[in-house]
Rosetta silent file (secondary structure, phi, psi, omega in degrees, C-alpha in Angstrom):
SEQUENCE: XXXXXXXXXXXXXXXXXXXXXXXXXXXXXXXXXXXXXXXXXXXXXXXXXXXXXXXXXXXXXXXXXXXXXXXXXXXXXXXXXXXXXXXXXXXXXXXXXXXXXXXXXXXXXXXXXXXXXXXXXXXXXXXXXXXXXXXXXXXXXXXXXXXXXXXXXXXXXXXXXXXXXXXXXXXXXXXXXXXXXXXXXXXXXXXXXXXXXXXXXXXXXXXXXXXXX
SCORE:     score description
SCORE:     0.000 S_00000001
   1 L     0.000  132.043 -177.352   -0.004   -0.003    0.000 S_00000001
   2 E  -114.635  139.371 -177.148    1.485    3.394   -1.018 S_00000001
   3 E  -106.037  134.597  177.580    0.593    6.701    0.615 S_00000001
   4 E  -129.698  148.000  176.392    0.266   10.013   -1.250 S_00000001
   5 E  -110.781  128.689  177.374   -0.499   13.498   -0.041 S_00000001
   6 E  -124.803  129.962 -178.689   -2.685   15.809   -2.126 S_00000001
   7 L  -114.668  172.584  177.374   -3.340   19.361   -1.112 S_00000001
   8 L   -70.862  -20.831  175.887   -5.551   22.209   -2.150 S_00000001
   9 L  -131.099  158.197 -177.264   -2.419   23.874   -3.557 S_00000001
  10 L   -66.121  -32.735 -175.077    0.665   22.405   -5.105 S_00000001
  11 L   -88.556  -13.316 -171.788    2.961   23.881   -2.475 S_00000001
  12 L  -133.327   74.776 -178.346    0.889   23.032    0.558 S_00000001
  13 L   -70.853  134.280  179.581   -0.416   19.409    0.541 S_00000001
  14 L  -136.555  -23.916 -176.646   -3.000   18.580    3.278 S_00000001
  15 E   -81.467  132.274 -176.306   -5.427   15.910    1.997 S_00000001
  16 E  -110.937  124.124 -179.606   -4.481   12.340    2.983 S_00000001
  17 E  -140.103  166.367 -179.077   -5.697    9.432    0.795 S_00000001
  18 E  -113.605  140.060  172.771   -4.918    5.792    0.075 S_00000001
  19 E  -129.750  136.772 -177.709   -4.153    4.269   -3.311 S_00000001
  20 L   -90.448  142.860  176.698   -3.900    0.569   -3.993 S_00000001
  21 L  -105.078   13.075 -177.177   -1.062   -0.923   -5.969 S_00000001
  22 L   -67.383  -43.144  179.495   -2.837   -4.217   -6.516 S_00000001
  23 L  -149.034  156.499 -177.799   -3.940   -3.368  -10.062 S_00000001
  24 H   -67.466  -28.334 -179.048   -3.791   -0.464  -12.447 S_00000001
  25 H   -66.185  -26.826 -177.900   -7.589   -0.303  -12.692 S_00000001
  26 H   -91.181   -1.417 -179.864   -7.851    0.546   -8.962 S_00000001
  27 L   -66.972  141.845  175.802   -5.311    3.326   -9.106 S_00000001
  28 L    85.881   -5.637  179.214   -6.624    6.751   -8.205 S_00000001
  29 L   -87.867  128.491  178.918   -9.683    5.449   -6.314 S_00000001
  30 L   -92.061  124.144 -178.085  -10.115    6.836   -2.814 S_00000001
  31 L   -71.509  130.789  179.478  -11.466    4.259   -0.348 S_00000001
  32 L   -86.519  147.446  179.781  -14.651    5.403    1.422 S_00000001
  33 L   -87.720  -10.899 -176.510  -15.048    4.838    5.210 S_00000001
  34 H   -64.273  -46.697  177.494  -18.837    4.251    5.150 S_00000001
  35 H   -59.614  -35.514  179.130  -18.746    0.529    4.186 S_00000001
  36 H   -68.127  -38.197  178.455  -16.184   -0.105    6.909 S_00000001
  37 H   -64.480  -42.666 -178.961  -18.351    1.673    9.492 S_00000001
  38 H   -64.572  -42.633  178.979  -21.424   -0.372    8.552 S_00000001
  39 H   -64.085  -40.599 -179.842  -19.484   -3.633    8.742 S_00000001
  40 H   -66.107  -42.950 -179.972  -17.982   -2.692   12.103 S_00000001
  41 H   -66.059  -35.626  178.628  -21.351   -1.689   13.597 S_00000001
  42 H   -65.169  -44.711  177.944  -22.954   -4.945   12.388 S_00000001
  43 H   -64.501  -39.972 -179.643  -20.256   -7.044   14.032 S_00000001
  44 H   -65.783  -38.787  179.114  -20.473   -4.995   17.243 S_00000001
  45 H   -63.157  -40.930  178.508  -24.262   -5.425   17.386 S_00000001
  46 H   -65.016  -39.201 -178.804  -23.946   -9.200   17.088 S_00000001
  47 H   -70.300  -42.843 -178.407  -21.320   -9.363   19.841 S_00000001
  48 H   -65.863  -38.989 -176.528  -23.257   -7.118   22.257 S_00000001
  49 L   -91.591   10.752 -177.978  -26.554   -8.971   21.741 S_00000001
  50 L   -62.013  -39.155 -178.009  -25.024  -12.462   21.845 S_00000001
  51 L   -81.528  -10.921 -178.820  -26.149  -13.022   25.459 S_00000001
  52 L  -109.399 -102.457 -176.988  -29.618  -11.636   24.783 S_00000001
  53 L   -74.481  -41.601  177.765  -31.448  -11.816   21.503 S_00000001
  54 L    86.057  175.114 -179.841  -28.496  -12.955   19.452 S_00000001
  55 L  -106.768   13.490 -179.310  -27.946  -12.888   15.693 S_00000001
  56 L   -98.956 -178.443  179.908  -29.659  -16.186   14.925 S_00000001
  57 L   -72.480  -20.898  179.993  -33.240  -16.966   13.999 S_00000001
  58 L   -83.398   85.164 -170.704  -34.133  -17.820   17.619 S_00000001
  59 L  -106.350   11.762 -178.753  -34.822  -14.235   18.649 S_00000001
  60 L  -117.957  126.492  176.770  -37.469  -14.709   21.411 S_00000001
  61 L   -93.028  136.736  178.366  -36.586  -15.303   25.052 S_00000001
  62 L   -97.882  124.474  178.606  -39.007  -17.369   27.127 S_00000001
  63 L  -112.038  117.000 -179.343  -39.650  -16.128   30.656 S_00000001
  64 L   -62.576  135.830  177.896  -41.472  -18.577   32.952 S_00000001
  65 L   -85.381  148.319  177.702  -44.597  -17.102   34.527 S_00000001
  66 L   -69.480  148.907 -179.618  -45.205  -17.492   38.290 S_00000001
  67 L   -69.387  137.890  178.566  -47.747  -20.102   39.340 S_00000001
  68 L   -81.378  116.848 -172.778  -51.191  -18.734   40.156 S_00000001
  69 L   -84.265  -42.726 -176.147  -51.861  -19.673   43.784 S_00000001
  70 E  -156.108  161.153  178.387  -55.455  -18.554   44.314 S_00000001
  71 E  -120.450  131.803 -177.770  -58.415  -16.664   42.882 S_00000001
  72 E  -106.363  143.567  175.208  -60.365  -14.147   44.991 S_00000001
  73 E  -129.033  140.113  179.041  -64.023  -13.185   44.699 S_00000001
  74 E  -128.098  133.850  178.149  -65.733  -10.285   46.476 S_00000001
  75 L   -88.769  170.609  172.128  -69.479   -9.742   46.821 S_00000001
  76 L   -69.563  159.222 -177.240  -71.325   -6.447   46.951 S_00000001
  77 L   -84.506  159.061  170.492  -71.707   -5.001   50.466 S_00000001
  78 E  -122.672  126.925  179.427  -74.715   -5.130   52.765 S_00000001
  79 L  -116.339   95.073 -179.065  -75.220   -2.218   55.165 S_00000001
  80 L   -64.623  147.727 -178.591  -77.855   -3.139   57.776 S_00000001
  81 L    85.958 -162.470 -175.989  -79.945   -0.297   59.143 S_00000001
  82 L   -87.176  123.995  176.131  -80.232    3.187   57.682 S_00000001
  83 L  -144.914  129.983  175.369  -77.500    4.185   55.206 S_00000001
  84 L   -67.329  -41.002  179.118  -77.655    6.840   52.494 S_00000001
  85 L  -133.905  152.270  177.464  -74.941    5.025   50.588 S_00000001
  86 L  -135.489  112.927 -178.951  -73.437    1.571   50.911 S_00000001
  87 L  -126.981  162.143  177.865  -69.980    0.900   49.512 S_00000001
  88 L   -60.474  130.662  179.280  -67.333   -1.731   50.047 S_00000001
  89 L    88.576   -0.903  178.388  -65.423   -1.073   53.227 S_00000001
  90 L   -66.337  152.258  179.401  -68.005    1.237   54.781 S_00000001
  91 L   -60.328  133.011 -179.939  -68.331    1.177   58.557 S_00000001
  92 L    64.495   29.593  175.021  -70.656   -1.608   59.789 S_00000001
  93 L  -100.679  155.046  179.537  -70.939   -3.130   56.334 S_00000001
  94 E  -121.798  145.724  174.896  -70.879   -6.861   55.568 S_00000001
  95 E  -156.396  152.848  177.300  -69.641   -8.670   52.480 S_00000001
  96 E   -95.602  149.913  176.860  -68.729  -12.200   51.456 S_00000001
  97 E  -134.515  130.721  179.061  -65.356  -13.228   50.111 S_00000001
  98 E  -113.290  142.641 -179.582  -64.594  -16.432   48.257 S_00000001
  99 E  -128.566  126.803  175.023  -61.183  -18.022   47.772 S_00000001
 100 E  -113.558  116.300  178.399  -60.337  -20.721   45.231 S_00000001
 101 E   -85.648  119.469 -173.129  -56.911  -22.315   45.747 S_00000001
 102 L   -69.011  -29.929 -176.095  -55.530  -23.228   42.349 S_00000001
 103 L   -73.070  -38.977 -175.028  -53.134  -25.905   43.615 S_00000001
 104 L  -115.176   -3.212 -176.644  -55.704  -28.024   45.491 S_00000001
 105 L    62.053   21.694  177.887  -59.020  -26.707   44.056 S_00000001
 106 L   -73.837  138.657 -178.548  -60.093  -25.962   47.647 S_00000001
 107 E  -119.910  129.121 -175.529  -62.999  -23.498   47.972 S_00000001
 108 E  -133.304  141.312  178.340  -63.471  -21.359   51.077 S_00000001
 109 E  -113.933  140.618  178.710  -66.051  -18.735   52.078 S_00000001
 110 E  -131.060  151.224  171.936  -65.485  -15.814   54.446 S_00000001
 111 E  -111.653  120.861 -179.473  -67.690  -13.126   55.956 S_00000001
 112 E  -104.253  129.840  178.776  -65.978   -9.729   56.235 S_00000001
 113 E  -119.936  129.177 -175.578  -67.248   -7.138   58.720 S_00000001
 114 E  -108.893  136.680  177.913  -65.959   -3.567   58.590 S_00000001
 115 E  -137.241  159.726  171.551  -65.702   -1.142   61.486 S_00000001
 116 L   -68.736  135.735 -178.242  -64.061    2.167   62.166 S_00000001
 117 L   -66.108  -11.927 -179.498  -60.621    1.515   63.651 S_00000001
 118 L   -96.206   -7.164 -174.003  -61.435    4.064   66.408 S_00000001
 119 L   -84.365  -36.287 -169.819  -64.658    2.385   67.565 S_00000001
 120 L  -120.047  133.684  179.331  -63.393   -0.901   69.012 S_00000001
 121 L   -80.225  -45.511 -179.215  -60.436   -1.460   71.312 S_00000001
 122 L  -147.853  107.606 -179.324  -60.166   -5.239   70.875 S_00000001
 123 E   -75.831  141.185  178.196  -62.502   -7.247   68.573 S_00000001
 124 E  -101.170  -50.476  179.083  -63.471  -10.758   69.664 S_00000001
 125 E   165.304 -176.333 -177.996  -65.584  -12.041   66.787 S_00000001
 126 E  -124.489  157.746  178.549  -68.963  -12.265   65.059 S_00000001
 127 E  -140.741  157.404  176.459  -71.943  -14.599   65.316 S_00000001
 128 E  -125.075  132.595  174.502  -75.109  -15.286   63.329 S_00000001
 129 E  -103.680  112.752 -175.490  -78.479  -16.179   64.780 S_00000001
 130 E  -112.862  108.680 -179.497  -80.363  -18.256   62.222 S_00000001
 131 L    51.573   45.275  174.721  -83.993  -18.972   63.063 S_00000001
 132 L    90.312   -4.755 -179.277  -83.293  -18.844   66.800 S_00000001
 133 E  -113.357  130.253 -179.139  -79.977  -20.788   66.776 S_00000001
 134 E   -87.492  139.993  175.647  -76.633  -19.042   67.318 S_00000001
 135 E  -130.245  117.912  176.747  -73.570  -19.938   65.233 S_00000001
 136 E   -83.472  123.882  178.477  -70.168  -18.549   66.224 S_00000001
 137 E   -92.168  130.312 -176.766  -67.981  -17.894   63.196 S_00000001
 138 L   -71.547  124.188  178.398  -64.281  -18.511   63.717 S_00000001
 139 E   -73.547  128.567 -178.289  -62.246  -15.349   63.309 S_00000001
 140 E  -113.437   -9.201  179.462  -59.356  -15.878   60.885 S_00000001
 141 E  -177.881  151.975  175.065  -57.969  -12.381   60.624 S_00000001
 142 E  -132.903  120.071 -177.486  -58.175   -8.710   61.567 S_00000001
 143 E  -113.163  136.172  179.739  -56.850   -6.108   59.136 S_00000001
 144 E  -114.981  125.303  172.298  -56.255   -2.455   59.966 S_00000001
 145 L  -148.115 -122.076  173.604  -56.138    0.268   57.312 S_00000001
 146 L   -69.147  -29.741  174.212  -58.613    3.110   56.789 S_00000001
 147 L  -134.089  171.045  179.352  -61.131    0.828   58.485 S_00000001
 148 E  -100.868  127.829  178.699  -60.898   -2.391   60.478 S_00000001
 149 E  -112.961  125.392  176.726  -61.869   -5.603   58.707 S_00000001
 150 E  -106.241  118.060 -178.325  -62.763   -8.719   60.691 S_00000001
 151 E  -103.022  130.162 -178.839  -62.676  -11.878   58.584 S_00000001
 152 E  -129.107  142.340  179.910  -64.572  -14.961   59.722 S_00000001
 153 E   -76.295  135.910  176.651  -64.798  -18.427   58.209 S_00000001
 154 L  -111.528  101.395  178.962  -68.211  -19.520   56.925 S_00000001
 155 L   -63.801  158.864 -177.866  -68.444  -23.352   56.975 S_00000001
 156 H   -63.860  -36.880  179.910  -70.527  -25.007   54.268 S_00000001
 157 H   -67.094  -35.158  176.926  -73.146  -26.251   56.723 S_00000001
 158 H   -70.949  -36.317  177.244  -73.610  -22.717   58.077 S_00000001
 159 H   -62.453  -39.005  176.428  -73.825  -21.388   54.509 S_00000001
 160 H   -63.248  -39.915 -179.611  -76.645  -23.864   53.840 S_00000001
 161 H   -69.533  -35.208  176.104  -78.479  -22.695   56.962 S_00000001
 162 H   -63.239  -41.337 -178.056  -78.084  -19.050   55.949 S_00000001
 163 H   -62.978  -29.673 -175.977  -79.607  -19.818   52.557 S_00000001
 164 H  -104.623    0.905 -175.564  -82.706  -21.351   54.177 S_00000001
 165 L   -74.579  144.902  175.932  -83.095  -19.033   57.184 S_00000001
 166 L   -98.380  -27.389  178.311  -86.205  -16.904   57.568 S_00000001
 167 L  -131.140  130.902 -178.379  -84.790  -14.730   60.355 S_00000001
 168 E  -130.283  131.609  173.387  -81.157  -13.611   60.639 S_00000001
 169 E  -123.751  130.211  178.853  -79.489  -11.641   63.420 S_00000001
 170 E  -101.084  137.135 -178.125  -75.888  -10.480   63.173 S_00000001
 171 E  -130.340  135.765  174.757  -73.831  -10.081   66.354 S_00000001
 172 E  -124.923  133.386 -178.570  -70.440   -8.489   66.933 S_00000001
 173 E  -120.578  135.453  172.068  -68.519   -8.784   70.210 S_00000001
 174 E  -123.210 -177.531  179.054  -65.592   -6.766   71.456 S_00000001
 175 L   -66.601  -25.404 -175.876  -63.868   -6.634   74.819 S_00000001
 176 L   -91.715  -39.502 -173.258  -66.187   -3.816   75.851 S_00000001
 177 L  -160.292  172.080  175.080  -69.616   -4.834   74.531 S_00000001
 178 E  -125.146  130.914  179.451  -71.754   -6.942   72.192 S_00000001
 179 E  -119.056  136.678  179.767  -74.046   -5.396   69.581 S_00000001
 180 E  -115.013  141.667  178.645  -76.844   -7.238   67.765 S_00000001
 181 E  -134.009  110.271  177.671  -78.454   -6.266   64.484 S_00000001
 182 E   -86.420  127.195 -178.007  -81.588   -8.090   63.333 S_00000001
 183 L   -73.005  145.198  170.003  -81.999   -8.006   59.585 S_00000001
 184 L   -75.801  173.160 -179.585  -85.213   -6.846   57.987 S_00000001
 185 H   -62.920  -37.255  177.768  -86.881   -9.107   55.459 S_00000001
 186 H   -68.847  -39.621  178.808  -85.284   -7.140   52.633 S_00000001
 187 H   -68.462  -36.171  177.115  -81.839   -7.277   54.255 S_00000001
 188 H   -64.086  -44.290  179.713  -82.239  -11.029   54.844 S_00000001
 189 H   -63.646  -41.047  178.825  -83.112  -11.586   51.202 S_00000001
 190 H   -67.939  -40.797  178.412  -80.142   -9.509   50.019 S_00000001
 191 H   -60.080  -42.315  178.041  -77.769  -11.245   52.431 S_00000001
 192 H   -68.535  -37.080  178.923  -78.894  -14.622   51.078 S_00000001
 193 H   -67.274  -38.845  176.958  -78.646  -13.424   47.475 S_00000001
 194 H   -63.787  -41.270  178.878  -75.071  -12.214   48.014 S_00000001
 195 H   -66.463  -43.430  179.691  -74.115  -15.559   49.505 S_00000001
 196 H   -61.150  -45.275  178.770  -75.800  -17.497   46.694 S_00000001
 197 H   -63.100  -40.092  178.843  -74.049  -15.465   44.000 S_00000001
 198 H   -64.000  -45.048 -179.783  -70.699  -15.893   45.762 S_00000001
 199 H   -63.511  -37.214  178.270  -71.077  -19.666   46.046 S_00000001
 200 H   -66.228  -39.310  178.784  -71.985  -19.942   42.369 S_00000001
 201 H   -65.907  -44.625 -178.336  -68.900  -17.991   41.336 S_00000001
 202 H   -68.560  -41.061 -178.431  -66.564  -20.042   43.504 S_00000001
 203 H   -67.640  -29.768 -179.388  -68.146  -23.359   42.515 S_00000001
 204 H   -82.057  -10.973 -179.187  -67.906  -22.552   38.805 S_00000001
 205 L   -73.153  130.152  177.595  -64.209  -21.684   39.050 S_00000001
 206 L  -110.770  164.664 -177.210  -61.953  -24.338   37.559 S_00000001
 207 L   -64.626  135.971 -179.032  -58.243  -24.858   37.961 S_00000001
 208 L   -97.316  136.624  177.959  -56.123  -22.501   35.897 S_00000001
 209 L  -113.211  129.209  179.217  -53.117  -23.730   33.960 S_00000001
 210 L   -94.621  121.426 -179.891  -50.316  -21.308   33.069 S_00000001
 211 L  -106.033  130.592  175.507  -48.784  -22.016   29.672 S_00000001
 212 L   -95.359  106.468 -176.662  -45.364  -20.650   28.747 S_00000001
 213 L   -96.008    0.000    0.000  -45.481  -20.004   25.017 S_00000001
């Protein structure tokens, strides 16, 4: 390879170029840097992406999805007594919650009771009086946030009795006192309808399979 200097004037050469001596036909041709840049960038892209996407046809990485442990269902709320509005989480509201465990297909029903966190010092639990017979629901959790939520397990036999009850009384006990609330006929019908809808949703839920495509 021979190097020549060509300038803008004969006395003052400044331009630097390459000329090949391989053949006479290539003499006088100045090599452009653009093809070399493109080739270099292509090779660099393949090297950088080798550990990721790569330069082969297999350009999609498969990421395993986490196993789905359970499916939750929430019913609409019931607010016994006089309430202008009734929303989920309102003070002294009731709602059902259903849990379907995907691993074992186990189905569980809960009754959630909401109270103001400033009203009760220490909650004990809730009970239901169904046609004159009291049923104590086992407390499984107490959550504190904007309001206090007391979660109680509803066994299947108690759920059946709720569905067929003509009179329902709800009772809440704390360390200080016990308060009872007898449902009206309309509240009883709505309470039973919420439970029926919840059971249908949980019973119709089937096991979910996660496919990694």
